[in-house]
C-alpha positions in Angstrom: 6.5 -25.8 14.3 9.8 -27.5 14.0 12.5 -25.0 15.1 14.5 -23.2 12.3 17.5 -21.6 14.1 18.8 -23.1 17.8 20.1 -19.9 19.8 21.8 -17.3 18.1 23.8 -18.2 14.7 26.2 -16.2 12.9 26.1 -16.2 9.0 27.5 -14.9 6.1 24.6 -14.7 3.5 23.1 -12.5 0.4 20.6 -10.6 1.1 18.2 -12.7 -0.8 19.0 -15.6 1.3 18.5 -13.9 4.5 15.1 -12.7 4.0 14.2 -16.7 2.8 15.1 -17.4 6.1 13.6 -14.8 8.0 10.5 -15.4 6.7 11.0 -19.1 7.5 11.4 -17.8 11.2 8.5 -15.7 11.0 6.5 -18.9 10.0 5.9 -17.9 6.2 3.8 -21.0 5.2 3.8 -20.0 1.5 5.5 -18.1 -1.2 3.8 -17.0 -4.1 5.7 -15.2 -7.1 7.0 -14.5 -10.6 10.9 -14.2 -11.6 12.4 -11.0 -11.8 16.1 -9.5 -11.1 17.2 -8.5 -8.6 15.2 -10.4 -6.0 15.1 -14.2 -7.6 17.2 -15.6 -5.3 14.4 -15.1 -2.5 12.6 -17.7 -4.6 15.3 -20.2 -5.5 16.7 -20.2 -1.9 12.9 -20.7 -0.3 12.5 -23.3 -2.8 15.3 -25.2 -1.2 14.5 -24.8 2.0 10.7 -24.9 2.4 9.7 -28.3 1.9 12.5 -29.2 4.7 10.3 -27.1 6.9 7.0 -28.4 5.3 6.4 -24.8 3.5 5.0 -24.4 0.1 5.6 -22.5 -3.0 4.2 -21.9 -6.2 5.3 -19.6 -9.4 2.8 -18.2 -11.2 2.1 -17.2 -14.6 3.1 -13.4 -13.8 3.6 -11.2 -11.0 -0.2 -10.3 -11.1 -1.2 -14.0 -10.6 1.2 -13.8 -7.5 -0.2 -11.0 -6.3 -3.5 -11.9 -6.1 -2.5 -16.0 -5.2 -1.2 -14.1 -1.8 -4.1 -12.0 -1.3 -6.3 -15.6 -1.7 -4.1 -17.7 0.4 -3.9 -15.2 3.1 -7.9 -14.7 3.5 -7.7 -18.6 4.3 -5.6 -18.1 7.3 -1.7 -19.1 5.5 1.3 -16.9 6.4 1.7 -16.2 2.5 4.1 -13.4 1.1 5.7 -12.4 -2.2 8.6 -10.7 -3.6 9.5 -8.3 -6.8 10.9 -5.6 -8.5 11.0 -2.9 -10.8 8.1 -3.9 -14.0 6.9 -6.6 -11.4 6.1 -4.1 -8.6 3.7 -2.1 -11.4 2.3 -5.0 -12.2 1.3 -6.1 -8.8 0.2 -2.9 -7.8 -3.8 -4.2 -8.8 -3.2 -7.2 -6.1 -1.7 -4.4 -3.7 -4.4 -2.0 -4.2 -7.0 -5.2 -3.0 -5.1 -6.2 -0.1 -5.7 -2.5 0.8 -9.2 -2.2 0.4 -10.0 -5.4 2.1 -7.6 -4.7 5.2 -5.4 -8.1 3.9 -2.5 -8.9 6.0 -0.1 -9.1 2.7 4.0 -9.1 3.2 5.9 -8.2 -0.4 9.8 -7.9 -0.3 10.7 -5.5 -2.7 14.6 -5.2 -4.2 14.5 -1.9 -6.0 15.6 -1.6 -9.5 16.2 0.7 -11.5 13.7 2.6 -14.3 11.6 3.7 -16.2 9.7 0.7 -17.7 12.4 -2.0 -17.5 15.2 0.5 -16.9 18.7 -1.4 -15.5 18.4 -4.9 -13.1 21.3 -3.7 -11.0 19.7 -1.0 -7.9 18.1 1.9 -7.4 16.1 4.0 -5.3 13.3 4.1 -7.6 10.3 2.4 -5.9 9.7 4.7 -3.5 6.7 6.6 -5.0 5.2 3.0 -6.4 5.9 1.3 -2.8 4.9 3.7 -0.7 1.8 5.0 -2.6 0.7 3.0 -5.5 -2.3 1.6 -7.0 -5.4 3.5 -7.2 -6.3 4.5 -3.5 -4.5 6.5 -0.8 -2.0 4.1 0.1 -2.5 2.1 3.5 0.4 0.4 3.3 3.7 -0.1 5.9 7.3 0.5 4.4 10.6 -0.8 6.2 13.5 0.6 4.3 16.0 -1.7 5.2 19.9 -0.8 5.4 21.5 -4.0 6.0 21.0 -7.5 5.9 20.6 -7.4 9.6 18.0 -5.1 9.1 16.7 -7.7 6.1 16.4 -10.3 8.5 14.6 -8.2 11.4 12.1 -6.2 9.8 10.9 -9.2 7.2 10.0 -10.9 11.1 9.0 -7.6 12.2 6.8 -7.2 8.7 4.6 -10.5 9.2 3.7 -9.4 12.8 3.1 -6.4 11.7 0.9 -7.1 8.9 -1.2 -9.3 10.7 -1.5 -7.0 13.7 -2.3 -3.9 12.1 -3.9 -6.0 8.8 -2.5 -4.1 6.1 -0.3 -4.6 3.3 3.4 -4.5 4.3 6.2 -4.2 2.4 10.6 -4.6 2.9 11.6 -2.2 0.4 15.5 -3.0 0.0 17.2 -2.8 -3.5 19.8 -4.1 -5.6 22.5 -4.3 -3.8 21.4 -5.7 -0.7 20.3 -8.5 -2.6 23.4 -9.7 -4.1 26.2 -8.9 -1.6 27.1 -10.6 1.0 27.9 -9.7 4.9 27.7 -11.3 8.5 24.9 -11.1 10.5 23.0 -12.8 13.0 20.2 -15.7 12.7 18.3 -15.8 15.8 14.5 -17.8 16.6 12.5 -14.6 17.6 10.5 -16.1 20.3 13.8 -16.7 21.7 14.8 -13.0 21.4 11.1 -12.3 23.4 9.3 -11.4 20.1 5.8 -13.2 20.1 4.9 -14.0 16.3 1.3 -12.7 15.9 -0.8 -15.6 15.0 -2.5 -16.0 11.5 -6.4 -16.8 11.3 -8.9 -17.1 8.5 -10.7 -14.1 7.4 -13.5 -16.3 5.0 -14.9 -20.2 5.7 -15.7 -19.0 9.0 -18.3 -21.1 12.0 -21.3 -19.7 12.6 -24.3 -18.6 10.3 -24.4 -14.7 9.2 -27.3 -13.1 10.9 -27.5 -15.6 13.7 -24.4 -16.0 15.3 -22.0 -13.7 13.7 -21.9 -11.0 11.5 -20.6 -10.7 7.9 -16.7 -10.2 7.3 -17.4 -7.3 4.5 -14.2 -8.0 2.6 -15.1 -5.7 -0.3 -12.8 -4.2 -2.6 -15.5 -2.3 -5.0 -18.2 -0.3 -3.7 -21.5 0.3 -6.0 -22.6 3.8 -4.1 -20.2 7.0 -3.8 -21.3 7.4 -0.2 -20.1 3.8 0.5 -16.8 4.2 -0.9 -16.1 7.9 1.1 -17.8 5.8 4.5 -14.9 3.2 4.2 -11.6 5.5 3.1 -12.8 7.8 5.9 -12.6 4.8 8.6 -9.5 3.3 6.9 -7.6 6.7 7.4 -8.9 7.3 10.8 -7.5 3.6 11.7 -4.2 4.3 9.9 -3.8 7.4 11.7 -4.7 6.1 14.7 -1.5 3.2 14.4 0.7 4.6 12.8 2.1 6.6 15.8 2.6 3.0 16.9 4.6 1.6 13.9 6.6 5.0 12.7 10.2 4.0 13.1 13.6 6.4 12.8 17.2 7.3 13.2 19.1 10.1 14.3 22.6 10.8 15.3 24.2 14.3 16.5 21.8 16.3 15.0 21.6 18.8 18.1 23.3 21.8 17.5 24.6 20.7 13.9 24.8 23.5 11.0 23.3 20.6 8.3 21.5 17.3 8.6 22.3 14.4 6.5 18.7 12.9 5.2 18.6 9.5 3.6 16.9 6.3 3.8 17.8 2.4 3.3 21.3 1.3 2.1 22.5 5.2 1.7 21.7 6.2 4.8 25.0 3.6 5.7 27.1 6.1 3.5 25.0 9.0 5.2 26.5 8.3 8.5 29.7 7.6 7.5 30.0 10.8 6.0 28.7 12.5 9.2 31.0 10.7 11.3 33.8 12.0 8.9 32.5 15.6 8.5 32.8 15.7 12.7 36.2 14.5 12.6 36.7 17.4 10.2 35.2 20.0 12.4 32.2 20.0 10.7 28.9 19.8 12.6 27.0 17.7 10.2 23.9 15.5 12.0 22.3 12.4 10.6 18.8 11.3 10.0 16.8 8.3 8.4 13.7 7.2 8.1 12.9 3.4 8.4 9.5 4.0 7.9 8.5 5.7 4.7 4.8 4.8 5.3 4.0 6.1 7.9 6.7 8.7 7.6 8.0 10.0 10.6 6.9 13.5 10.0 7.0 14.8 13.6 9.6 13.3 14.5 12.1 15.2 11.7 10.4 18.0 12.7 11.2 18.1 15.9 14.7 17.1 14.8 14.8 20.7 12.6 13.4 22.6 15.8 16.0 21.6 18.3 19.2 21.7 16.1 18.8 25.0 14.8 20.4 23.9 11.5 19.9 26.2 8.9 20.6 23.6 6.3 19.6 19.7 5.4 21.1 17.7 2.6 18.8 15.0 1.2 21.2 11.9 -0.4 19.1 9.6 -2.9 19.7 7.2 -5.6 16.3 8.5 -7.4 15.2 12.4 -8.4 13.6 13.6 -5.7 11.5 10.4 -4.4 12.7 10.7 -0.8 12.8 14.6 -1.1 9.3 14.4 -1.9 8.1 12.7 1.1 10.5 14.7 3.2 8.4 18.0 2.4 5.4 17.2 2.3 5.6 16.1 5.9 7.6 19.0 6.9 5.7 21.5 5.0 6.1 25.0 6.7 9.8 24.5 7.7 12.0 27.0 6.9 15.4 25.2 6.9 17.4 25.1 3.1 16.9 21.7 1.3 20.1 21.0 -0.6 19.8 17.5 -2.9 21.9 15.1 -3.8 20.6 13.1 -6.9 22.4 9.6 -7.9 18.8 8.0 -9.5 20.1 4.0 -10.4 23.8 5.1 -8.7 24.8 4.2 -5.9 26.2 7.0 -3.2 29.4 6.9 -1.1 30.6 8.6 1.6 33.1 10.7 -0.4 29.7 11.9 -2.3 28.3 13.1 0.2 30.9 15.0 1.8 31.9 17.0 -1.5 28.2 17.9 -1.5 28.2 19.6 1.6 32.0 20.9 1.9 30.6 22.7 -1.4 27.3 23.8 0.5 28.7 24.9 3.4 
């Protein structure tokens, strides 16, 4: 495969452009998609880059078709992906659910926009529930919440590796701000960084004869008997729980001895980290915790931070009305730390907002 990036290159890109480059260097062969703001430029930029490197693109008639064509392509052994937002994310829950049921290595980029319904086309963190536990099932998914363009690049590469290594649908949860703004980042060839790209492989059309020299694949997404579904769900649960410690990621800073822990995810965590540094410079012992994987959630890590910090309070800041908070509360159930919240659904949060909230609490 032709090299996309030689060595290390500094670039000044939008988040959507960054994702297109990252997908190329990760070995993505095909993108299926349907236009929706704020992810459109992923499609537009991919269609300009892909033909130069022998990759493909198909705009389908809607988001449902885009999701199902990715399901079909990965069964044929192609590294395929899609991108969507808001109402498109809702429509894609059916193919995402199929990918969960069939253990398909599907990659999807979600650039969150505001809701309910079509909401706004600008920004939010209101697709956490939908992306982590959407669909009709148990939500066997891997979700990375990114905070910067460098992370969009790094974790898009990782998403393809994770999907093809563990065979669970894998998501990059970005947002409208990351999609549209420009910032500097490092483009690199993953293999030159020591990152081995996971090989794709076909799941159907395999050589041999079923019953003679190979077993059937059993790529089912529907079961006739309750007992069959029960056995499958319990098997998936056991696998997902076993691999979760290998996948889970988080960031933590200055929590030891902190009086209050600031918890956030995605782009809001940039403001939270700045707020933590400013508060500490003013003599307020603030700590910082950020889940990078929202599914699986770093529950044990957060419990450990709470235990070791002896903090009596935590502040959860999010651009939604409690979607991150619900994940946190179910993950640390039984802990006695007092939780305060800063909710600004569909609106950006800056360090000043968090600092003012912390001072009002303390």
